[in-house]
N, C-alpha and C positions, 0 to 999 in steps of 0.2 A: 597392485597399485604402486607406482613408483614414488620415490621420495619427493621428486620435484612436483608431482601431481598433488601429493598429500600436503605439501607446504603451501599450496594455493588455497586449500580449504579453510573455512572459518573455524574459529575455536569450537563452536557448537557442533559442527560437522565432525571435527576430529574427536571430540568427546563421545559423540554417538558411535563412531567407528570403534573407539576404545571399549565402550560398554558392550558392543556386539561381539567384537573379536578378541578383546583382552590383550592385544599385542602392545608391548612396551614401546614400539616404534612411534606410536601416536603420542605417548607421554614425552618421548624424546623431542618431538616437534614442539610441543608446548614448553618443554624445558628450554629449548633454544630460543623461543620467542620471549619467554618471561624470566629467564635466569637473572638478567641484570636488574629487573624491577624488584624481584624478591630479594636479591642480594642488597639492593639499596635500602629496602624497608628494614631488613635485618641489621644493616650497618647503622641506620638511623637510631634504632633502639638499643642494640647490643654494644655499639661503639668499639667493636673488635673485629678485625678482618678474619682471623681464624674461627672465632665463634660464629660469625655470620656465614662463613663458608660451610661450616658444619650444619648450621640451622637450615640453609638452603637445601642441602641433601635430605635432611629429616622432613622438611616441609613437603618436598616433592614426593617422598615415600608416603607420607600421610595422604597427600593429594591422590596418589595412585589408588589407595584403598578407598578413600572417600568417594571418588568419582565412579567407582563400581556400583555404588548404591545411592548416589545423590544426583538429583536433577539440578543442573546449574544453568540459569538463563544468561547471566552476564559473567562470564568466566573471569575476566580481568579483575572485576570488583570483588568477586568471591575469593579469588586467590590472594588479593591484597588483604582481605579480612582474615583469612586463614593465617597468612604470614604475620600480620600484626598481632593476632591473638597468641600465636605461638611465642613470639618475642616477649609479649607482656607476661605470659606464663613463666618464661625463663627468668625474667627480671624479678617477678614475685618470689620465685624459688630462691634466687640469688640473694634478694633483699632479706628474705626470712632467714636464710642461712647466715648471712653476714651480720645482720642486726641482732637477730634473736639469739644466735648461738655464740657468735664472736663477742658480742657485747654483754651477754648474760653475766659473765664473770665480772666484767667491768662495772656493771650496774650493781652487782652484789657487793663488790669490794669497796667501791667508792661512789658516793653520791655526787661528787664534783668531777669536773673534767671528762664527763661522758659525752661522746659525740653524737647524742641523739636528743631530740627535743623533749620537753617535760611531759607532754602527752604520751609520747611513745614510751618513755621511761616508766610512767605510771601504769600503762597498759602491760608492759613486760612484767613489772612487779606484781600486778594483779594476777596475771597468767601464771607466774611462778608460784605465787601463794596457793592458787587453786591446785596446781599440779603437785606441789610439795605434800599436800595432804594425802596423795595417793602413794607416796613412798613409804618404805618401812620406817618404823619409829627411829631406829638408830641412824638411818640415812638423814632423816629430817633434822634430828638433833645435832648431828655433826655438821651438816651444811649450814644450819642457822648459826651455830656457834662460830664456825670458821668465817663465813661470809658476812653475816649480819652483825654479829657481835665482835668480829675481828679478833677472835681468840687464836692463839698458836696451837700447834698439835699437842704440846706438853700441857697447856692450860686445859684443852679439851679432855686430855687423858685424866687430869686431876678432877675435873668437873663430872665426868661421866663414869669413871672407873674402868674405861676401856684402855687397852694397850695402844701405844702410838701406832703400831702396825695396823690395828683394827680401825683406828680413827682415820688414817689415810685411806684405807680400803673403803670405808663407809662414804667418805667424801667423793672418791673417784667413782664408785658404783652409783652413788646417789646422783652425781652429775650426769653420768651416762644414762641412767634410767629417766631422769628428768628430760634430757634431750630427746630420747625415744618418745616419751609422752607428748612433748611439744611437736615433734615431727609428725606423729600420728594425727594429731588434731589439724595440723597444717595440711597434710595430704587429704584429709576428709574435706577440708574447706576448698582445696583446689579442685577435687573431683566433682564437687557440687557446682562449681563455676563452669566446668567444661560442658 
Protein backbone atom coordinates (compact mmCIF):
# COMPACT_ATOMS: atom_id res chain seq x y z
CA UNK A 1 0.00 0.00 0.00
CA UNK A 2 1.56 3.30 -1.11
CA UNK A 3 1.97 6.33 1.11
CA UNK A 4 -0.43 8.44 -0.96
CA UNK A 5 -3.11 5.75 -0.56
CA UNK A 6 -2.50 5.48 3.21
CA UNK A 7 -2.75 9.27 3.58
CA UNK A 8 -6.32 9.11 2.24
CA UNK A 9 -7.41 6.64 4.94
CA UNK A 10 -9.30 7.74 8.05
CA UNK A 11 -7.60 7.75 11.44
CA UNK A 12 -9.56 4.63 12.43
CA UNK A 13 -8.47 2.77 9.30
CA UNK A 14 -4.84 3.70 9.90
CA UNK A 15 -5.05 2.55 13.52
CA UNK A 16 -6.60 -0.76 12.44
CA UNK A 17 -3.76 -1.30 9.94
CA UNK A 18 -1.18 -0.40 12.60
CA UNK A 19 -2.72 -2.87 15.04
CA UNK A 20 -2.74 -5.63 12.39
CA UNK A 21 0.66 -5.03 10.80
CA UNK A 22 2.59 -3.14 13.49
CA UNK A 23 4.37 -0.95 10.95
CA UNK A 24 5.55 2.45 12.16
CA UNK A 25 4.71 4.01 8.78
CA UNK A 26 1.10 4.20 9.97
CA UNK A 27 2.15 6.08 13.09
CA UNK A 28 4.19 8.35 10.81
CA UNK A 29 1.01 9.36 8.98
CA UNK A 30 -0.74 10.13 12.28
CA UNK A 31 2.35 12.05 13.41
CA UNK A 32 2.23 14.21 10.26
CA UNK A 33 -1.49 14.85 10.77
CA UNK A 34 -1.39 15.66 14.45
CA UNK A 35 2.12 16.92 15.29
CA UNK A 36 1.06 20.59 15.22
CA UNK A 37 -1.97 19.92 17.45
CA UNK A 38 0.00 17.94 20.03
CA UNK A 39 2.78 20.54 19.96
CA UNK A 40 0.18 23.29 20.50
CA UNK A 41 -1.30 21.49 23.50
CA UNK A 42 2.17 20.96 24.98
CA UNK A 43 3.17 24.57 24.42
CA UNK A 44 -0.06 25.76 26.05
CA UNK A 45 0.73 23.83 29.24
CA UNK A 46 4.53 23.63 29.35
CA UNK A 47 5.22 27.17 28.04
CA UNK A 48 8.56 26.10 26.57
CA UNK A 49 9.38 25.20 22.97
CA UNK A 50 12.19 22.71 23.82
CA UNK A 51 10.07 21.05 26.55
CA UNK A 52 7.11 20.88 24.15
CA UNK A 53 9.20 19.34 21.37
CA UNK A 54 10.48 16.69 23.78
CA UNK A 55 6.96 16.08 25.05
CA UNK A 56 5.60 15.53 21.52
CA UNK A 57 8.20 12.83 20.90
CA UNK A 58 7.42 11.10 24.20
CA UNK A 59 3.65 11.36 23.66
CA UNK A 60 3.89 9.74 20.21
CA UNK A 61 6.10 6.97 21.63
CA UNK A 62 3.50 6.37 24.34
CA UNK A 63 0.77 6.47 21.71
CA UNK A 64 2.54 3.76 19.66
CA UNK A 65 2.50 1.41 22.66
CA UNK A 66 -1.01 2.31 23.78
CA UNK A 67 -2.56 1.85 20.32
CA UNK A 68 -1.32 -1.76 20.17
CA UNK A 69 -3.71 -2.69 22.97
CA UNK A 70 -6.29 0.12 23.07
CA UNK A 71 -9.44 0.52 21.03
CA UNK A 72 -9.88 4.17 20.08
CA UNK A 73 -13.09 5.41 18.45
CA UNK A 74 -12.33 9.14 18.18
CA UNK A 75 -8.57 9.38 17.75
CA UNK A 76 -8.18 13.17 17.76
CA UNK A 77 -10.04 13.53 21.07
CA UNK A 78 -8.15 10.61 22.58
CA UNK A 79 -4.77 12.02 21.48
CA UNK A 80 -5.70 15.43 22.88
CA UNK A 81 -6.46 13.86 26.29
CA UNK A 82 -3.26 11.79 26.24
CA UNK A 83 -1.29 14.97 25.43
CA UNK A 84 -3.03 17.06 28.06
CA UNK A 85 -2.62 14.39 30.76
CA UNK A 86 1.06 13.99 29.92
CA UNK A 87 1.62 17.75 30.24
CA UNK A 88 -0.32 17.99 33.51
CA UNK A 89 1.73 15.13 34.92
CA UNK A 90 4.95 16.94 33.95
CA UNK A 91 3.68 20.13 35.59
CA UNK A 92 2.79 18.27 38.80
CA UNK A 93 6.25 16.76 38.92
CA UNK A 94 7.85 20.14 38.23
CA UNK A 95 5.66 21.91 40.78
CA UNK A 96 6.42 19.29 43.38
CA UNK A 97 10.13 19.54 42.72
CA UNK A 98 10.24 23.32 42.70
CA UNK A 99 7.80 24.04 45.51
CA UNK A 100 8.39 21.13 47.83
CA UNK A 101 12.13 20.76 47.46
CA UNK A 102 13.34 24.20 46.47
CA UNK A 103 11.08 25.85 49.01
CA UNK A 104 11.63 23.29 51.77
CA UNK A 105 14.68 25.04 53.07
CA UNK A 106 13.04 28.47 52.72
CA UNK A 107 10.02 27.28 54.69
CA UNK A 108 12.24 25.88 57.42
CA UNK A 109 14.61 28.85 57.56
CA UNK A 110 12.09 31.67 57.47
CA UNK A 111 8.40 32.02 58.10
CA UNK A 112 8.34 35.30 56.17
CA UNK A 113 9.02 36.10 52.53
CA UNK A 114 8.24 32.59 51.34
CA UNK A 115 6.71 32.62 47.88
CA UNK A 116 3.93 30.12 48.60
CA UNK A 117 0.52 30.66 50.11
CA UNK A 118 -0.29 29.92 53.73
CA UNK A 119 -2.19 26.69 52.99
CA UNK A 120 0.69 25.28 50.96
CA UNK A 121 3.20 26.29 53.63
CA UNK A 122 1.10 24.58 56.31
CA UNK A 123 0.76 21.45 54.18
CA UNK A 124 4.52 21.35 53.58
CA UNK A 125 5.23 21.79 57.30
CA UNK A 126 2.79 18.97 58.18
CA UNK A 127 4.35 16.72 55.57
CA UNK A 128 7.83 17.54 56.84
CA UNK A 129 6.85 16.85 60.43
CA UNK A 130 5.43 13.44 59.50
CA UNK A 131 8.52 12.51 57.49
CA UNK A 132 10.96 13.85 60.11
CA UNK A 133 9.72 11.14 62.47
CA UNK A 134 11.07 8.53 60.05
CA UNK A 135 14.63 9.90 60.20
CA UNK A 136 17.38 8.84 62.58
CA UNK A 137 17.29 10.61 65.93
CA UNK A 138 20.51 12.56 65.22
CA UNK A 139 19.22 13.73 61.81
CA UNK A 140 15.96 14.93 63.37
CA UNK A 141 17.73 16.69 66.20
CA UNK A 142 20.23 18.51 63.99
CA UNK A 143 17.64 19.50 61.36
CA UNK A 144 15.24 20.87 63.98
CA UNK A 145 17.95 22.82 65.78
CA UNK A 146 19.42 24.21 62.55
CA UNK A 147 16.23 25.08 60.68
CA UNK A 148 13.48 25.50 63.24
CA UNK A 149 15.52 26.90 66.13
CA UNK A 150 17.97 28.70 63.81
CA UNK A 151 21.03 27.46 65.73
CA UNK A 152 24.52 27.67 64.24
CA UNK A 153 26.73 24.62 63.77
CA UNK A 154 28.76 25.52 66.86
CA UNK A 155 25.60 26.01 68.96
CA UNK A 156 24.33 22.61 67.82
CA UNK A 157 27.72 21.15 68.70
CA UNK A 158 27.39 22.54 72.25
CA UNK A 159 23.79 21.42 72.65
CA UNK A 160 24.22 17.88 71.31
CA UNK A 161 27.83 17.05 72.12
CA UNK A 162 28.41 16.13 68.45
CA UNK A 163 31.45 17.43 66.57
CA UNK A 164 30.78 20.16 63.97
CA UNK A 165 31.73 17.72 61.20
CA UNK A 166 29.05 15.29 62.45
CA UNK A 167 26.48 18.09 62.80
CA UNK A 168 27.01 19.12 59.16
CA UNK A 169 26.86 15.49 58.06
CA UNK A 170 23.60 14.85 59.96
CA UNK A 171 22.02 17.95 58.45
CA UNK A 172 23.07 17.03 54.89
CA UNK A 173 22.11 13.36 55.22
CA UNK A 174 18.85 14.24 56.97
CA UNK A 175 17.88 16.65 54.17
CA UNK A 176 18.77 14.05 51.54
CA UNK A 177 16.77 11.30 53.26
CA UNK A 178 13.85 13.66 53.80
CA UNK A 179 13.84 14.48 50.09
CA UNK A 180 13.85 10.76 49.21
CA UNK A 181 10.91 10.10 51.56
CA UNK A 182 8.94 12.98 50.04
CA UNK A 183 9.73 11.89 46.47
CA UNK A 184 8.64 8.32 47.26
CA UNK A 185 5.27 9.52 48.53
CA UNK A 186 4.89 11.81 45.51
CA UNK A 187 5.71 9.00 43.04
CA UNK A 188 3.13 6.74 44.72
CA UNK A 189 0.56 9.53 44.38
CA UNK A 190 1.37 10.05 40.69
CA UNK A 191 1.22 6.32 39.91
CA UNK A 192 -2.26 6.11 41.52
CA UNK A 193 -3.45 8.97 39.27
CA UNK A 194 -2.23 7.31 36.06
